[in-house]
C-alpha positions as CSV (number, residue, x, y, z in Angstrom):
1,L,201.9,19.7,-17.2
2,L,205.0,21.5,-15.9
3,L,208.0,22.0,-18.0
4,C,211.4,22.4,-16.3
5,L,213.2,25.7,-17.1
6,G,215.4,24.0,-19.8
7,T,212.7,22.7,-21.9
8,Q,210.6,25.9,-21.4
9,M,213.5,27.8,-23.0
10,E,213.8,25.4,-25.8
11,L,210.1,25.5,-26.5
12,E,210.2,29.4,-26.7
13,A,213.1,29.0,-29.0
14,L,211.6,26.6,-31.4
15,R,208.5,28.9,-31.4
16,S,210.7,31.8,-32.5
17,I,212.8,30.0,-35.0
18,Y,209.9,28.4,-36.8
19,E,207.5,31.1,-36.5
20,G,205.9,31.4,-39.8
21,D,207.5,28.1,-41.1
22,A,204.6,26.2,-42.7
23,C,206.6,22.8,-42.3
24,F,206.7,23.2,-38.4
25,R,203.8,22.3,-36.3
26,E,203.6,22.3,-32.5
27,L,201.0,19.5,-31.6
28,S,201.4,20.3,-27.8
29,P,204.1,22.0,-25.7
30,I,206.1,18.7,-25.8
31,S,205.3,17.3,-29.2
32,F,206.4,18.8,-32.4
33,Q,206.1,17.8,-36.2
34,Y,208.4,19.0,-39.0
35,R,207.9,18.2,-42.6
36,V,211.2,17.9,-44.5
37,G,210.7,18.8,-48.1
38,E,207.9,20.5,-50.1
39,S,204.4,19.1,-49.7
40,G,204.3,17.8,-53.4
41,D,207.8,16.2,-53.3
42,P,207.7,12.3,-53.4
43,K,210.7,12.3,-51.2
44,A,209.1,14.6,-48.3
45,F,208.6,13.1,-45.0
46,L,207.2,14.2,-41.5
47,V,209.3,13.8,-38.2
48,E,207.6,13.9,-34.8
49,V,209.4,14.5,-31.7
50,S,207.9,14.2,-28.3
51,W,209.7,15.0,-25.1
52,P,209.3,12.5,-22.2
53,E,209.4,13.9,-18.5
54,T,213.2,13.3,-18.2
55,Y,214.1,15.1,-21.5
56,P,216.9,16.3,-22.4
57,Q,218.6,13.9,-20.0
58,T,216.9,11.0,-21.9
59,A,216.3,10.7,-25.6
60,P,213.0,12.2,-27.0
61,V,210.6,9.9,-28.7
62,I,211.0,10.3,-32.6
63,S,208.2,8.9,-34.6
64,M,207.7,8.5,-38.5
65,D,204.0,7.0,-37.9
66,A,202.2,10.1,-39.3
67,F,199.7,9.4,-42.2
68,F,201.8,11.9,-44.4
69,N,204.6,9.0,-44.2
70,N,202.3,6.2,-45.4
71,T,204.0,6.0,-48.9
72,I,207.5,5.6,-47.4
73,S,208.7,2.0,-46.9
74,S,209.3,0.8,-43.5
75,A,212.9,0.0,-44.1
76,V,213.5,3.7,-45.0
77,K,211.5,4.9,-42.1
78,R,213.7,2.6,-39.8
79,S,216.8,3.8,-41.6
80,I,215.8,7.4,-40.8
81,L,214.9,6.6,-37.3
82,D,218.4,5.0,-36.8
83,K,220.2,8.0,-38.3
84,L,218.3,10.4,-36.0
85,M,218.9,8.2,-33.0
86,V,222.8,8.6,-33.8
87,E,222.2,12.4,-33.6
88,V,220.2,12.0,-30.2
89,E,223.0,9.9,-28.6
90,A,225.6,12.7,-29.6
91,N,223.3,15.5,-28.1
92,L,222.1,13.8,-25.0
93,G,221.8,16.3,-22.2
94,T,221.3,19.3,-24.4
95,A,218.3,20.7,-26.1
96,M,218.3,18.7,-29.4
97,T,214.7,19.2,-31.0
98,Y,216.0,21.9,-33.5
99,T,219.2,20.0,-34.2
100,L,217.2,17.0,-35.1
101,F,215.0,19.0,-37.6
102,E,217.9,20.7,-39.1
103,Y,220.0,17.4,-39.5
104,A,216.8,15.9,-41.2
105,K,216.5,18.9,-43.7
106,D,220.3,18.9,-44.4
107,N,220.4,15.2,-45.0
108,K,217.1,14.7,-46.8
109,E,218.6,13.2,-49.9
110,L,220.8,10.9,-47.8
111,L,217.9,9.7,-45.6
112,M,215.6,9.1,-48.5
113,E,218.1,7.6,-50.9
114,N,216.6,4.1,-50.8
115,Q,213.0,5.3,-51.2
116,P,211.8,4.5,-54.8
117,V,210.0,7.5,-56.2
118,S,207.9,5.4,-58.6
119,T,205.6,3.9,-56.1
120,V,203.1,6.6,-56.2
121,T,202.9,6.7,-60.1
122,S,202.7,3.0,-60.4
123,V,199.7,2.8,-58.0
124,S,197.8,5.5,-60.1
125,D,198.9,3.7,-63.4
126,S,197.3,0.4,-62.3
127,I,194.2,2.2,-61.4
128,A,193.9,3.8,-64.8
129,I,194.6,0.4,-66.4
130,G,191.8,-1.3,-64.4
131,T,189.1,1.0,-65.1
132,P,187.2,1.1,-68.4
133,A,187.7,4.6,-70.4
134,V,184.5,6.4,-70.6
135,P,184.5,9.3,-73.1
136,A,184.0,12.6,-71.3
137,S,181.6,13.8,-74.0
138,K,178.9,11.5,-72.8
139,K,179.1,12.7,-69.2
140,K,177.3,15.9,-68.7
141,D,178.6,18.1,-66.0
142,K,175.8,19.1,-63.7
143,K,176.0,22.7,-62.4
144,E,175.5,23.0,-58.7
145,Q,171.9,24.1,-57.8
146,L,171.4,26.4,-54.9
147,S,168.2,26.8,-52.8
148,K,166.5,30.3,-52.6
149,T,167.9,30.6,-49.1
150,Q,171.4,29.9,-50.1
151,K,171.3,32.3,-53.0
152,R,170.0,34.9,-50.4
153,K,172.8,34.2,-48.0
154,L,175.4,34.4,-50.9
155,A,174.1,37.8,-52.1
156,D,173.9,39.2,-48.5
157,K,177.7,38.3,-48.2
158,T,178.9,39.8,-51.5
159,D,178.6,43.1,-53.4
160,N,176.9,43.7,-56.6
161,K,179.6,42.1,-58.6
162,G,179.4,38.8,-56.6
163,E,182.8,39.5,-54.8
164,L,183.4,39.3,-51.2
165,P,183.9,42.7,-49.3
166,R,187.5,44.0,-49.0
167,G,188.9,42.6,-45.7
168,W,186.6,39.7,-45.2
169,N,189.3,37.3,-44.3
170,W,191.6,39.7,-42.4
171,V,192.9,38.7,-39.1
172,D,192.6,40.9,-36.1
173,V,196.0,41.3,-34.8
174,I,195.4,43.5,-31.8
175,K,193.5,41.5,-28.9
């Protein structure tokens, strides 16, 4: 998979701009995802941009088919895609992935204005109504039972207080 010089430079720019941004994900050197909004936000959505071989002379493939977007109505998805395609037309011939992600971030409220927020809560309400209420006092919480070997492995990993040693999850920066 060879990228032309322009897309190679855009790839490096995207990596440096979004380094450390939890919302950005590089699926491959030509495919990227960006989550607009916080993960708990009911109006958050995920935009996926893929570059065809002739990008940036031709439009990138923009998708809203990620599982993260399954609560968003198809009409709202279509509306978001239509508005992003207007941006694509305006930027054809130039590197536009960053522009598209920033446009989606800046216009999140406008893009999601027709998305009802109550869809998720109404589903949970209907589930709660349909199930008989069982008093919590009748259910006994079972403690997790560990075998002798599991207990030994746990004891080997931890110190005398049951805590993991300092630095157990550190990442080796120098390669």
